[in-house]
N, CA, C and O of each residue as an XYZ file, in Angstrom:
444
protein
N      -8.985     44.675     20.434
C      -7.523     43.917     19.710
C      -6.310     44.379     21.138
O      -5.900     45.450     21.587
N      -6.078     42.929     21.468
C      -5.122     42.802     22.366
C      -3.527     43.686     22.470
O      -3.113     44.480     21.625
N      -2.751     43.240     23.875
C      -1.548     44.251     23.718
C      -0.488     43.647     22.652
O       0.446     44.260     22.134
N      -1.014     41.743     22.369
C       0.152     41.472     21.754
C       0.052     41.743     20.329
O       1.060     41.879     19.635
N      -1.352     41.841     19.784
C      -1.630     42.785     18.030
C      -1.546     44.247     18.210
O      -1.715     44.933     17.201
N      -1.307     44.842     19.351
C      -1.224     46.643     19.111
C       0.504     46.914     19.143
O       1.011     47.998     18.854
N       1.139     45.905     19.484
C       2.461     45.958     19.179
C       2.636     46.624     17.839
O       2.099     46.136     16.844
N       3.285     47.601     17.778
C       3.769     48.051     16.319
C       4.772     47.113     15.831
O       4.719     46.748     14.656
N       5.663     46.693     16.600
C       6.440     45.409     15.576
C       5.471     44.298     15.191
O       5.283     44.059     13.998
N       4.936     43.707     16.009
C       3.906     42.277     15.682
C       3.075     42.874     14.084
O       3.126     42.229     13.037
N       2.288     44.332     14.254
C       1.266     44.957     13.487
C       2.826     44.855     12.413
O       2.862     43.632     12.280
N       3.502     45.146     11.977
C       4.690     45.525     11.049
C       4.615     43.930     10.047
O       4.189     43.579      8.947
N       5.199     43.416     11.034
C       5.374     41.884     10.739
C       4.144     41.358     10.246
O       4.260     40.487      9.384
N       2.887     41.716     10.624
C       2.152     40.932     10.036
C       1.604     41.712      8.409
O       1.043     41.154      7.465
N       1.966     42.976      8.536
C       1.907     43.589      7.071
C       2.836     43.046      5.838
O       2.396     42.528      4.812
N       4.090     43.251      6.123
C       4.784     42.037      5.590
C       4.641     41.152      5.220
O       5.024     41.003      4.060
N       3.979     39.916      5.947
C       3.838     38.962      5.822
C       2.637     39.022      4.834
O       2.521     38.174      3.948
N       1.758     40.019      4.995
C       0.492     39.759      4.183
C       1.422     40.253      2.200
O       1.357     39.629      1.142
N       1.987     41.276      2.466
C       2.536     41.795      1.354
C       3.284     40.769      0.479
O       3.238     40.539     -0.730
N       3.896     40.302      1.360
C       4.981     38.580      0.690
C       4.486     37.814      0.364
O       4.936     37.117     -0.545
N       2.982     37.504      1.119
C       2.022     36.567      0.725
C       1.540     36.763     -1.085
O       1.765     35.994     -2.019
N       0.778     38.165     -1.076
C       0.541     38.266     -1.955
C       1.470     38.563     -3.335
O       1.172     38.307     -4.501
N       2.309     38.991     -2.971
C       3.590     38.839     -3.919
C       4.254     37.649     -4.715
O       4.974     37.705     -5.712
N       3.767     36.447     -3.926
C       4.398     35.423     -3.804
C       3.019     34.362     -4.709
O       3.395     33.609     -5.607
N       2.021     34.408     -4.470
C       0.918     34.371     -5.170
C       0.659     34.451     -6.579
O       0.410     33.542     -7.370
N       0.810     36.369     -6.865
C       0.706     36.461     -8.109
C       1.420     35.889     -8.800
O       1.017     35.207     -9.743
N       3.191     36.100     -8.350
C       4.232     35.255     -9.164
C       4.268     33.814     -9.049
O       5.322     33.283     -9.399
N       3.538     33.233     -8.721
C       3.786     31.713     -8.945
C       2.918     31.701    -10.348
O       3.460     31.124    -11.290
N       1.851     32.181    -10.533
C       0.916     31.907    -11.695
C       2.003     32.127    -12.940
O       1.869     31.582    -14.036
N       3.172     33.073    -12.567
C       4.319     33.375    -13.687
C       5.488     32.129    -14.130
O       6.241     31.915    -15.080
N       5.136     31.482    -12.844
C       6.635     30.653    -12.480
C       6.756     29.416    -13.587
O       7.699     28.648    -13.396
N       5.863     29.140    -14.764
C       6.485     28.065    -15.809
C       7.078     28.714    -16.672
O       7.384     28.182    -17.739
N       7.388     30.089    -16.380
C       7.150     31.155    -18.047
C       8.738     31.786    -17.529
O       9.404     32.315    -18.419
N       9.407     31.728    -15.954
C      10.326     32.368    -15.302
C      11.776     31.672    -15.803
O      12.140     30.537    -16.109
N      12.415     33.045    -15.710
C      14.133     31.999    -16.169
C      14.662     31.170    -14.761
O      14.055     31.064    -13.695
N      15.882     30.673    -15.097
C      16.271     30.351    -13.642
C      16.734     31.194    -12.517
O      16.872     30.691    -11.402
N      17.051     32.785    -12.796
C      17.406     33.758    -12.188
C      15.826     34.024    -11.184
O      15.779     33.844     -9.967
N      14.809     34.414    -11.921
C      13.577     34.676    -11.709
C      12.987     33.658    -10.396
O      12.475     34.102     -9.369
N      13.234     31.956    -10.766
C      12.822     31.061    -10.305
C      13.840     31.355     -8.667
O      13.344     31.473     -7.547
N      14.963     31.397     -8.932
C      15.872     31.483     -7.746
C      15.002     32.534     -6.883
O      14.380     32.223     -5.868
N      15.051     33.715     -7.397
C      14.455     34.796     -6.688
C      13.084     34.558     -5.960
O      12.890     35.015     -4.834
N      12.289     33.944     -6.529
C      10.879     33.230     -6.276
C      11.269     32.544     -4.960
O      10.877     32.824     -3.827
N      12.130     31.580     -5.351
C      12.314     30.481     -4.233
C      12.574     31.102     -2.940
O      12.097     30.742     -1.864
N      13.545     32.271     -3.192
C      14.066     32.934     -1.910
C      13.292     34.283     -1.281
O      13.802     34.972     -0.398
N      12.115     34.522     -1.815
C      10.972     35.454     -1.346
C       9.801     34.420     -0.631
O       8.868     34.805      0.073
N      10.137     32.886     -1.038
C       9.205     32.300     -0.425
C      10.056     31.510      0.955
O       9.536     30.758      1.780
N      11.223     31.863      0.906
C      12.038     31.559      1.919
C      11.685     32.559      3.139
O      11.228     32.411      4.272
N      12.094     33.583      2.405
C      11.587     35.385      3.074
C      10.148     35.140      4.231
O      10.008     35.753      5.290
N       9.315     34.221      3.745
C       7.823     34.307      4.027
C       8.198     33.169      4.836
O       7.582     33.244      5.899
N       8.704     32.474      4.808
C       8.647     31.563      5.804
C       9.371     31.512      7.071
O       9.033     30.797      8.014
N      10.525     32.410      7.057
C      10.896     33.137      8.025
C      10.132     34.133      9.216
O       9.983     34.272     10.430
N       9.790     34.683      7.932
C       8.699     35.535      9.121
C       7.837     35.076      9.897
O       7.641     35.281     11.095
N       6.956     33.979      8.625
C       6.114     32.931      9.540
C       6.531     32.227     10.885
O       5.685     32.116     11.772
N       7.692     31.791     11.049
C       8.432     31.271     11.998
C       8.574     32.028     12.993
O       8.275     31.695     14.140
N       9.043     33.120     12.667
C       9.616     34.284     14.022
C       8.136     34.508     14.485
O       7.944     34.171     15.653
N       6.910     35.067     13.730
C       5.468     35.111     14.448
C       4.648     33.921     14.875
O       3.720     34.189     15.638
N       4.785     32.847     14.583
C       4.509     31.570     14.955
C       5.717     31.609     16.702
O       5.194     31.239     17.753
N       7.011     32.016     16.700
C       7.301     32.115     17.513
C       7.062     32.984     18.651
O       7.194     32.564     19.801
N       6.776     33.967     18.431
C       6.221     35.580     19.314
C       4.958     35.195     20.152
O       4.789     35.461     21.342
N       3.653     34.174     18.899
C       3.011     34.065     19.379
C       2.577     32.769     20.792
O       1.728     32.556     21.658
N       4.160     32.062     20.077
C       3.958     30.506     21.358
C       4.362     31.959     22.681
O       3.436     32.434     23.339
N       5.526     32.364     22.825
C       5.869     33.492     23.743
C       5.003     33.823     24.558
O       5.280     33.892     25.755
N       3.452     34.171     23.962
C       2.606     35.498     24.591
C       1.758     34.738     25.732
O       1.479     33.539     25.714
N       1.477     35.477     26.521
C       0.442     34.865     27.542
C      -0.937     35.245     26.847
O      -2.067     34.840     27.119
N      -0.487     36.201     25.804
C      -1.831     36.934     25.735
C      -3.067     35.653     25.009
O      -2.956     34.549     24.477
N      -4.075     36.470     25.328
C      -5.492     35.618     25.035
C      -5.505     35.418     23.340
O      -5.419     34.302     22.828
N      -5.601     36.422     22.713
C      -5.833     36.621     21.287
C      -4.512     35.842     20.648
O      -4.780     34.961     19.832
N      -3.270     36.057     20.908
C      -1.714     35.322     20.429
C      -1.799     33.622     20.763
O      -1.112     32.840     20.105
N      -2.573     33.222     21.685
C      -2.680     31.915     22.252
C      -3.904     31.600     21.183
O      -3.833     30.424     20.824
N      -4.895     32.236     20.632
C      -6.077     31.773     19.972
C      -5.575     31.756     18.780
O      -5.929     30.756     18.155
N      -4.616     32.743     17.977
C      -3.812     32.653     16.545
C      -3.125     31.257     16.846
O      -3.526     30.285     16.205
N      -1.955     31.071     17.929
C      -1.793     29.601     17.970
C      -2.133     28.578     17.368
O      -1.554     27.871     16.543
N      -3.092     28.543     17.822
C      -4.197     27.208     18.121
C      -4.401     27.194     16.850
O      -4.003     26.167     16.299
N      -5.202     28.488     15.744
C      -5.482     28.573     14.630
C      -4.244     27.968     13.756
O      -4.476     27.306     12.745
N      -3.033     28.209     14.163
C      -2.003     27.772     13.299
C      -1.935     26.292     12.692
O      -1.852     25.734     11.599
N      -2.041     25.922     14.376
C      -2.300     24.674     14.470
C      -3.326     23.824     14.455
O      -3.305     22.701     14.958
N      -4.249     24.331     13.882
C      -5.667     23.538     13.476
C      -5.416     23.547     12.083
O      -5.446     22.507     11.425
N      -5.065     25.140     11.380
C      -4.386     24.799      9.854
C      -3.813     24.110      9.370
O      -4.188     23.467      8.389
N      -2.602     24.019      9.969
C      -1.594     23.062      9.868
C      -2.314     20.910      9.994
O      -2.124     19.882      9.344
N      -3.100     21.303     11.190
C      -3.635     19.785     10.766
C      -4.080     19.475      9.682
O      -3.656     18.713      8.813
N      -5.213     20.275      9.773
C      -6.368     20.334      8.942
C      -5.434     20.182      7.115
O      -5.978     19.477      6.264
N      -4.322     20.784      6.833
C      -3.712     20.627      5.836
C      -2.992     19.295      5.458
O      -2.327     19.207      4.426
N      -3.183     18.049      6.515
C      -2.178     16.605      6.806
C      -1.152     16.913      7.449
O      -0.339     15.989      7.469
N      -0.834     17.824      7.991
C       0.261     17.780      9.076
C       0.460     17.005     10.336
O       0.254     17.790     11.262
N       0.747     15.893     10.767
C       0.077     15.017     11.712
C       1.439     15.111     12.848
O       1.505     14.298     13.770
N       2.527     16.224     12.654
C       2.783     16.443     13.694
C       2.722     17.009     15.221
O       1.615     17.541     15.304
N       3.106     17.085     15.930
C       2.810     17.714     17.277
C       3.361     19.129     17.190
O       2.677     20.019     17.695
N       4.432     19.421     16.653
C       5.386     20.412     17.013
C       5.368     21.267     15.475
O       6.208     20.800     14.706
N       4.512     22.504     14.858
C       4.707     23.578     14.108
C       5.943     23.469     14.185
O       5.613     23.052     13.074
N       7.105     23.398     14.336
C       8.484     23.759     14.018
C       9.103     22.714     13.203
O      10.204     22.943     12.704
N       8.273     21.118     12.932
C       8.335     20.178     12.279
C       7.793     20.722     11.296
O       8.550     20.486     10.354
N       6.685     21.484     10.829
C       6.575     21.703      9.399
C       7.186     22.459      9.010
O       7.504     22.347      7.826
N       7.629     23.512      9.703
C       8.630     24.431      9.241
C       9.667     23.891      8.714
O       9.917     24.234      7.558
N      10.299     23.201      9.177
C      11.627     22.188      8.377
C      10.767     21.791      7.247
O      11.099     22.188      6.130
N       9.792     21.121      7.364
C       9.158     20.342      6.124
C       9.085     21.399      4.868
O       8.972     21.037      3.697
N       9.146     22.401      5.187
C       8.656     23.203      3.907
C      10.193     23.895      3.477
O      10.489     24.299      2.352
N      11.189     23.912      4.859
C      12.347     24.496      3.986
C      12.684     23.209      3.488
O      13.278     23.517      2.455
N      12.696     21.870      3.551
C      13.007     21.120      2.622
C      12.578     20.856      1.419
O      13.193     20.330      0.492
N      11.389     21.277      1.465
C      10.156     21.646      0.239
C      11.034     22.558     -1.040
O      11.268     22.353     -2.231
N      11.342     23.620     -0.084
C      12.187     24.815     -0.963
C      13.457     24.347     -1.139
O      13.900     24.956     -2.113
N      14.648     23.255     -0.532
C      15.517     23.132     -1.214
C      15.422     22.227     -2.038
O      16.500     21.876     -2.516
N      14.465     21.665     -2.420
C      14.214     20.454     -3.488
C      13.349     21.020     -4.737
O      13.217     20.403     -5.794
N      12.736     22.385     -4.436
C      12.390     23.384     -5.567
C      13.808     23.583     -6.048
O      13.957     23.131     -7.183
N      14.871     24.112     -5.538
C      16.042     24.652     -5.993
C      16.703     23.277     -6.605
O      17.587     23.430     -7.448
N      16.382     22.138     -6.285
C      17.004     21.094     -6.911
C      16.629     20.932     -8.363
O      17.439     20.709     -9.263
N      15.322     21.066     -8.509
C      14.880     20.442     -9.534
C      14.988     21.487    -10.483
O      15.291     21.267    -11.656
N      14.719     22.781     -9.961
C      14.842     23.784    -10.944
C      16.825     24.209    -11.564
O      17.229     24.764    -12.585
N      17.446     23.722    -10.572
C      18.529     23.923    -10.968
C      19.182     24.754    -10.434
O      20.375     24.849    -10.721
N      18.516     25.705     -9.386
C      19.124     26.900     -9.314
C      19.977     26.707     -7.580
O      20.226     27.677     -6.863
N      20.280     25.345     -7.231
C      21.086     25.563     -5.885
C      22.400     26.502     -6.520
O      22.889     26.757     -7.620
N      22.628     26.836     -5.073
C      23.917     27.605     -5.122
C      25.202     26.455     -5.128
O      26.372     26.837     -5.165
């Protein structure tokens, strides 16, 4: 394991992301039965997860560590595989934020 992934901050961030991802997956199956407040909390959970993804991507982008650069490339490859055609992953993050905003509107949970 490289120096980048040995960092306690990075390891904790990844652990938190894994936990959030698991929670989001579990809650998503319950979404049709959620009330307005639960839907709002679920969207906020997804926003939190997105922010953590953005932060991790920022960290790997700044790192010269080979494993961090490999992770950055895997993220870019995954985005491309899923149909993202831009060159900047931050554009994808912006699109995801817009999607969350639309979910707020659809569910009628805007503040």
